BALOBA-1460 file (C-alpha; in Angstrom, 3 decimals):
// residues 111
<rec num="1" residu="m" x="7.641" y="109.871" z="86.658"/>
<rec num="2" residu="r" x="9.474" y="112.725" z="88.187"/>
<rec num="3" residu="k" x="12.240" y="114.561" z="86.366"/>
<rec num="4" residu="l" x="15.587" y="114.309" z="88.245"/>
<rec num="5" residu="l" x="17.818" y="116.739" z="86.324"/>
<rec num="6" residu="s" x="17.105" y="119.509" z="83.925"/>
<rec num="7" residu="r" x="18.709" y="119.549" z="80.512"/>
<rec num="8" residu="s" x="20.981" y="122.483" z="81.389"/>
<rec num="9" residu="a" x="22.367" y="120.746" z="84.521"/>
<rec num="10" residu="v" x="23.673" y="117.664" z="82.662"/>
<rec num="11" residu="p" x="26.572" y="119.442" z="80.872"/>
<rec num="12" residu="l" x="27.550" y="121.227" z="84.057"/>
<rec num="13" residu="l" x="27.525" y="117.950" z="85.982"/>
<rec num="14" residu="a" x="29.650" y="116.244" z="83.274"/>
<rec num="15" residu="l" x="32.136" y="119.144" z="83.330"/>
<rec num="16" residu="a" x="32.429" y="118.956" z="87.119"/>
<rec num="17" residu="a" x="32.939" y="115.171" z="86.998"/>
<rec num="18" residu="g" x="35.647" y="115.542" z="84.321"/>
<rec num="19" residu="l" x="37.480" y="118.208" z="86.314"/>
<rec num="20" residu="g" x="37.306" y="116.030" z="89.435"/>
<rec num="21" residu="v" x="38.794" y="113.064" z="87.592"/>
<rec num="22" residu="m" x="41.592" y="115.210" z="86.133"/>
<rec num="23" residu="a" x="42.386" y="116.743" z="89.532"/>
<rec num="24" residu="a" x="42.545" y="113.339" z="91.267"/>
<rec num="25" residu="s" x="44.643" y="111.539" z="88.651"/>
<rec num="26" residu="s" x="48.408" y="111.054" z="88.954"/>
<rec num="27" residu="p" x="50.822" y="112.490" z="86.388"/>
<rec num="28" residu="a" x="51.857" y="110.309" z="83.480"/>
<rec num="29" residu="h" x="55.105" y="108.381" z="83.767"/>
<rec num="30" residu="a" x="57.640" y="109.352" z="81.130"/>
<rec num="31" residu="w" x="59.247" y="106.037" z="80.246"/>
<rec num="32" residu="w" x="58.641" y="103.380" z="77.651"/>
<rec num="33" residu="h" x="57.001" y="100.131" z="78.757"/>
<rec num="34" residu="g" x="57.910" y="98.280" z="75.592"/>
<rec num="35" residu="y" x="54.451" y="97.850" z="74.088"/>
<rec num="36" residu="y" x="51.213" y="99.678" z="73.416"/>
<rec num="37" residu="g" x="48.803" y="97.500" z="75.349"/>
<rec num="38" residu="p" x="47.511" y="97.468" z="78.893"/>
<rec num="39" residu="r" x="50.110" y="96.528" z="81.454"/>
<rec num="40" residu="v" x="49.155" y="93.427" z="83.410"/>
<rec num="41" residu="f" x="50.777" y="92.757" z="86.778"/>
<rec num="42" residu="f" x="51.272" y="89.037" z="87.525"/>
<rec num="43" residu="g" x="52.890" y="89.193" z="90.954"/>
<rec num="44" residu="p" x="55.901" y="90.602" z="92.733"/>
<rec num="45" residu="s" x="58.979" y="91.197" z="90.656"/>
<rec num="46" residu="v" x="61.956" y="89.076" z="91.614"/>
<rec num="47" residu="v" x="65.369" y="90.690" z="91.298"/>
<rec num="48" residu="f" x="68.470" y="88.569" z="91.721"/>
<rec num="49" residu="a" x="71.669" y="90.206" z="92.901"/>
<rec num="50" residu="p" x="74.876" y="89.401" z="91.014"/>
<rec num="51" residu="p" x="76.971" y="86.671" z="92.614"/>
<rec num="52" residu="v" x="79.561" y="87.803" z="95.110"/>
<rec num="53" residu="v" x="83.017" y="86.564" z="94.161"/>
<rec num="54" residu="l" x="85.567" y="86.456" z="96.931"/>
<rec num="55" residu="g" x="89.285" y="85.859" z="96.544"/>
<rec num="56" residu="p" x="91.172" y="83.097" z="98.292"/>
<rec num="57" residu="p" x="91.072" y="83.217" z="102.081"/>
<rec num="58" residu="v" x="93.779" y="85.248" z="103.731"/>
<rec num="59" residu="v" x="96.015" y="83.013" z="105.805"/>
<rec num="60" residu="y" x="98.660" y="84.442" z="108.065"/>
<rec num="61" residu="a" x="101.439" y="81.951" z="108.641"/>
<rec num="62" residu="p" x="103.182" y="82.139" z="111.991"/>
<rec num="63" residu="p" x="106.831" y="83.116" z="111.921"/>
<rec num="64" residu="p" x="109.292" y="80.229" z="111.663"/>
<rec num="65" residu="v" x="110.348" y="78.704" z="114.938"/>
<rec num="66" residu="y" x="114.013" y="78.073" z="115.354"/>
<rec num="67" residu="a" x="114.765" y="75.323" z="117.832"/>
<rec num="68" residu="p" x="117.792" y="75.848" z="119.994"/>
<rec num="69" residu="a" x="120.730" y="73.522" z="119.558"/>
<rec num="70" residu="p" x="120.198" y="70.262" z="121.433"/>
<rec num="71" residu="v" x="121.774" y="70.197" z="124.840"/>
<rec num="72" residu="y" x="124.190" y="67.333" z="125.253"/>
<rec num="73" residu="a" x="123.101" y="65.479" z="128.371"/>
<rec num="74" residu="g" x="125.743" y="62.753" z="128.294"/>
<rec num="75" residu="q" x="129.344" y="62.771" z="129.486"/>
<rec num="76" residu="g" x="131.917" y="64.895" z="127.772"/>
<rec num="77" residu="c" x="135.681" y="64.919" z="127.439"/>
<rec num="78" residu="y" x="137.236" y="68.253" z="128.343"/>
<rec num="79" residu="a" x="140.643" y="68.473" z="126.656"/>
<rec num="80" residu="g" x="141.939" y="72.035" z="127.002"/>
<rec num="81" residu="a" x="140.182" y="74.184" z="124.346"/>
<rec num="82" residu="y" x="138.321" y="71.136" z="122.963"/>
<rec num="83" residu="v" x="135.155" y="69.499" z="124.300"/>
<rec num="84" residu="c" x="133.765" y="66.359" z="122.686"/>
<rec num="85" residu="p" x="131.199" y="63.679" z="123.626"/>
<rec num="86" residu="l" x="132.510" y="60.420" z="124.974"/>
<rec num="87" residu="e" x="132.125" y="57.368" z="122.740"/>
<rec num="88" residu="r" x="131.782" y="54.984" z="125.707"/>
<rec num="89" residu="a" x="130.978" y="55.427" z="129.388"/>
<rec num="90" residu="t" x="133.942" y="56.610" z="131.447"/>
<rec num="91" residu="p" x="134.013" y="57.399" z="135.169"/>
<rec num="92" residu="a" x="134.118" y="61.104" z="136.046"/>
<rec num="93" residu="g" x="137.705" y="62.330" z="136.206"/>
<rec num="94" residu="g" x="138.988" y="59.440" z="134.056"/>
<rec num="95" residu="s" x="141.255" y="60.043" z="131.087"/>
<rec num="96" residu="c" x="139.820" y="60.546" z="127.584"/>
<rec num="97" residu="s" x="140.795" y="62.133" z="124.277"/>
<rec num="98" residu="c" x="139.166" y="64.339" z="121.618"/>
<rec num="99" residu="p" x="140.004" y="63.987" z="117.910"/>
<rec num="100" residu="v" x="141.243" y="67.122" z="116.172"/>
<rec num="101" residu="t" x="142.547" y="67.706" z="112.597"/>
<rec num="102" residu="g" x="143.973" y="64.685" z="110.882"/>
<rec num="103" residu="n" x="144.779" y="61.734" z="113.131"/>
<rec num="104" residu="t" x="145.823" y="63.913" z="116.064"/>
<rec num="105" residu="r" x="144.105" y="63.511" z="119.458"/>
<rec num="106" residu="v" x="144.150" y="65.847" z="122.441"/>
<rec num="107" residu="y" x="143.933" y="64.216" z="125.892"/>
<rec num="108" residu="g" x="141.793" y="65.499" z="128.764"/>
<rec num="109" residu="s" x="139.499" y="64.323" z="131.564"/>
<rec num="110" residu="a" x="135.898" y="63.081" z="131.547"/>
<rec num="111" residu="r" x="133.207" y="64.937" z="133.443"/>
């Protein structure tokens, strides 16, 4: 059988292999893993984000709507400075009266 390596080449080859392994290795990580055994990876790590808590929804209320005073569409009695609605139908130009303070009435004409 043929001799492959001489006895003096074996230590040199082992030294070269050791230097190659040290040059190719990554630096050690400087944190604690929590135990002294080999670290086994069982799959991707799942990280859950904290729940997002929102406040109540913002609701903008429209400004209040003020309705105009109702327009009187019926007949009215025009008695000088007083105008009042007629209690019963009266022909235009007919006589009518508007109540004022107490039992006093002011007479005018219907329109």
